[in-house]
N, C-alpha and C positions, 0 to 999 in steps of 0.2 A: 504494500499499501504506499501510495505517495504522500510524501509531508505534505502540508499546506503551504510551506516557501517553495517546494518544488512545482506543485500545482500553479501557483502564481508565477514562477519563472518559465514553466512551460507555455503559459498563457502569453506570458509578454514576449516571449520568443516567435510565438505564431503571428502575434498581432503585427511584430516587428517585420516579419518577413510578408505578410499581407500588406503591409502598408509601404514597403519597401519597391513592390510592384505595382502599386495603384496610382492612378492618377493625382492622388493627394500629395504625393511625395514632389511632383513636378509642382504643383499650385503653391506648397509652402517653399521650394526654393526659390519659385518667382516673387513672391510675397516679400520674402525676407530681400531678395534682391532690390526690388523697388523701394524698400522701407530703408535700405543701406543709400542706394542714391539719394533719395529724398533726404534724409539724415545728413548725408556730405554737404548739401547745399544749405543748410543752417549753419548757424554760427554756433554750434554747439561744443561744448566742452566734456571732458570725462569727470568724473567725481574726483578722482585722484590728483588731476590737474587744479580742479577747483578748490581744492582741501591744501593743494599746495600754495596758490595763491593767496589763499585766505591766510595760511601761515607767514608767508612774505609780508602781506599787507599788516599784519599785527606787529610783526617786527620792525617794521617801517614805522609803523603809527608809534611804538614806543622809543623809538630813536628819535624820532621828530620830538616827542613830548620831552625827553631828555634834553636834546638840544636848544628847546625854547625855554626851557628851566635854567639851563647855564646862561644863556643870551640874557635873559631875567636879572639873574643874578650879577651878571658882569657888567649890565646898562646901570643897575643899583650902584656897585662899588666906583665906576664911574662918577654919577652925581654925587656921591658921597667925598670921593676924593676933590672934586670941582667946589665941593663948598667950603673945602678947607683952605 
């Protein structure tokens, strides 16, 4: 007697074989090609690229805030030294 996993595997194999030889496979391939072509025309980025740019932006923003703080400090020192 076959185990439930064996039955499921057998069913999956038969369905894969059936779909491989059917027009559904051609339709799937054509739809994927159309979608790929459509997506390539759009200005899309991958999630990884988006996350990388978000990280770069956060670092740049932190650096800018630090530089702004330093400039304000230098301006304050300059103003104090000119008053003396």
